Phi, psi and omega in degrees: 000135187233140179268184184293340178270010181065026176266136176284120183253343178203140177232131179215170177235157180199143171287318179245099186296317181301314181295318182295314181293319180299328182297337179279346187245026174286156183296315181264088178263111187289329187273120176299323180295318178295319177302315180296318179298315181299322181294340182260357181289127176247333180202158177232127176244150180219155178230135180267133177242166182290319184225167177294325178295320175300319178297322179296316179294316179298316178302313181298315180296319180291321178297317180296322182283317190260341180048061182298147188296330187251010175268152172287123184230126173264115179272114180213068190285328183285139171289149184281145181284151176232159168265125184246136171249115185288166174277194178098180184292316179237086184302153183245142171275135178200159175284139180219138173218127180128206183292152183248139180253148185296328185287349181253159173257140181235137179232132183145205002285161175255151182291335180202170184292328179299321180297321178295312183295324176295320178294320178298316178299319179297314181294325175299316183294318186276311188254351175057053180263150184284150176233001186286157176297150180300323180297324176287314181303317185287345186241013179277145178244347177212157183299148179268185181298327181302323177290319182297326179265014176062048175243359180203143181272005176059055175294342181299330181243018173076025179277358173218144182283160177302317181298311182294321180294320178296325175299316179298319177298316180299317180293320178298319179296317178297319178300316180294334178274000178088010181265060183298319184298320178298318181295312181296321179298315180294318179296321178297317179298316181290328177294313180296320179297316179296322178295317179297331180271007179065021176265075188289332178295316178293320178298322179296325178297314179295322178300315181296323178295317180299314180298317180297317180296319179295323177296316179297315181297322179296323183281322193241346191295142170235051192293342179274005166296139177290339177237149180279334181245128180203153169244131177251125186242122179237150179232152178212137178250148176162156178057030180074018181222169173233137176244131172249118181254127181249119176258127182257125173241119180228136182062027180078007181238147178281113182272342183133182180224166181218134182256139179239140178236095186294144176284139177066033181276345179299141179073006175258142178281157184300322179305311181295320181296318178298316179298316179297316179300311182300318182287321180284318183290317183263015179292322183247356180229140183289136177284160174288173182298334184232134170242128178252113181226113185286321184286152180284145174197178184280091182294324181297316180296315179294324176299318177295321178300312179297323179296316179293330177275005181066038171239061190284345188262015180286127179257124180253119180236159181252352180223146174259123182288157173075204184292340189276014172296344177299333179292324175291319177298320179295319179299316178296318180295318179295325177296318178296315181295315180298320179295318179295317179297319178299317179294318179296319178298317180298313180298318179296318180293323177299317178298320181293321179294317178299316179294324177299313179297320180294316182301318183260006179057051182259163179284165180292345182272000180284109183235314188267125181238134172240134185235140185237145176213157180239138179226137175198168175240104183053038179085358184276130173048061182293136179230135174254146180236151172227121175244153187237131172245122182202153178055041175069017180201162175291134182257084187304324183293342181263002177295148178219144173245150181229120174282122185268128180230163171060041172230163175291132181306129180087002180278089182294325179295314179297322179295314179297320178300316181294317181297310183296319180296316180295318182296308190271342170293320177293318180300319180290313184293327182258006178054048179272172182291129177267151177283162174275331182214143176244125174260131178245125176284096183159176183262216185299320182300308179297322179296321178298320177299315180298319180298316182294322179294316180298320178295318180297323181273356179075028178257120184233358186255021179243129178283132180250134180224126174264135181248103183255132179284344178079184186295330181282342181054039184242132178298132182105348180248019183296151172245135181257128176247124180255158183293342177266013174093357180283134177242125180249115180239163176049047181289141178301120183294346177270357181294124183294325177295322176296321177299319180295318177300316179297318180300312182293316179299315180296324178293320177297320178296314180299316183293323179290314186290324177293322177294318179296315181298318179297316180294316180296313183295322178298316180295318182292326182286320190260338191300313184292320179293327180300336182284346183277124180294134178093354179255099180270191184299315184295314180294320179299318179296316180299318180296312183293322179292315184295316184265001175076018178134179185296321182298322178295321178295317180300321184277346187290144174276170178298319179298321179289323180294323181298331182298328182294135181302129177091354182261111179276174178301317182297314180291321178300319178295318178300315180297314182297314180294328180297320183267351183236000000 
């Protein structure tokens, strides 16, 4: 369905197109949202597919690409994190998100980054595997703190053989795959062998590993599952919303869960929402062998969808046998809790917005806030930030950073002027959405700069507010300066509107300072090497990676520099002479 602006507002599939379209045009349409959608329809386009499953895939792909206003949409833009074991002689444990390479092993996905890091810590404790960067590993001359606290066997300095380390890697991989019994059996065998050889210290290491593994299994195992990998999906309705809770079980262990709140789920039945979730969520990622879904939906259609996506062996069940039905109960309970928390957060944010409008004497139509901050170190590599608050929440995708050039170092007024001019000149020229209010991190001076820029651009319908920390530079003692001359001092620290201003201001500060640090550190790392003739981007990168940073390059001898790929004797001499 297409509106008068040629925008796609709704995408659907149907076995009987005539019947499906006619259902939208009945006299008694119960849904206000559907009525609104129908009023905006200007044209209807359709495509014929071979099967209903083909139609489902096409529908899903188009929804993901076009994001129609009236479709149920699950926003899950981030790729899921994995635990990666690298290739090479002494593999490394590390966090991974993104494309996967054949030479590495990947375990997951995990619901969040914390779950990955907890697993890495566990594997360090039990199997003592390295997590350090290759550049650090290749240049160590003595064991690090990780070895001293018994979290690494120090392969960097040869305190463990290649054979033994590979054994530890193999056992860690088996453990992650849920084959605990194999690991414990092998460790027991190696413990007894060490004991027979009177190597009691080594035997004690294997004993401690066995005990640690048994403790983990006792806490997390779902071993009576017929499969080691499964996703449990629960749904809950309430407060005008729907929550879909996904519990991940990998290698026979509960990795955690993740809650989804689909857009436009109101007035949709649970059956349809589950189908939409399954097709959108598993469109780009392979499902585990087992899906546990208690609620009814069209299993045949989803089965055809998985077959077309080349996932034909997925088993969909509605009950978990044995004692582990508690996991399904937990998924349902987590969905209820997440839905309640979401509602409480929304209600709390609504109260804060109302208090915010009251504090600054704003109209009820004031919704969109943009906040600006400047960050630098003694004038070095200045960065300006813009964060956006709209629709009762921070809009991360609309955040912007601005690298500031051609100003006097430390000139905050000049930096703010440049950021505001660049931001709102673009908004005017491209007819983008303007904010209702602009927050400036600063006092009268920064506010004056903002006023002059707005006047120059011919913008007069935006409220300007400067947020000054005052002489104490302490949060909670801020003074607010408004463009109409009102000054608010000694504000009640319990004021919810004041809390919202602090939240938005602090977010702008965080976004500015992280951008500045990244820009500053990049410049400091590369600037001096860039001055050396014959050292381009590729060679510079190789040097920094191999030696672990600029300091390592400075300390390197000519003989050490030659070892780096692409560095000849002549270039090595130039680098050495440059720093010495």
